C-alpha positions, 0 to 999 in steps of 0.5 A, a space after each residue: 362084793 364079788 360077782 361070779 359068773 358060772 357057765 352051765 350046760 344042761 339047763 333046759 327050763 325054769 325048773 332047772 334054773 331053780 334047782 341050780 339056784 337052790 343048790 348054790 344057796 344051800 352050799 354058799 353064803 350068797 347075797 343073790 343068785 340068778 340063772 338063765 337056761 337060755 344064756 346057759 349061765 348063773 350069776 352069783 353075788 357074794 361078799 367073798 370070792 367062792 371056791 371054784 372047785 366047790 362050785 364045780 363039785 356042787 353043780 356037777 352033783 345035780 347033773 349039770 355041767 360047769 363049762 366056765 367060772 369067772 370072777 369079777 368085782 361087783 359094784 352095787 348099782 344106785 339109781 332112782 328106782 
């Protein structure tokens, strides 16, 4: 599993977050995606590493600007709840 953190400029509200999440889900095979306009970032959990150029292209088409793309291994958290 891989966690991709994308810094995005231009998101202003919850609808912006939904718009970015929908575009990511339609363009990639992901397990989970969540965006935060206040943190200016989107976190994507996927089985395989995603193509950074494609991420930039897909998000740029929506009118938002990709500031950074970081990838790190993702370990599922296990807990009581």
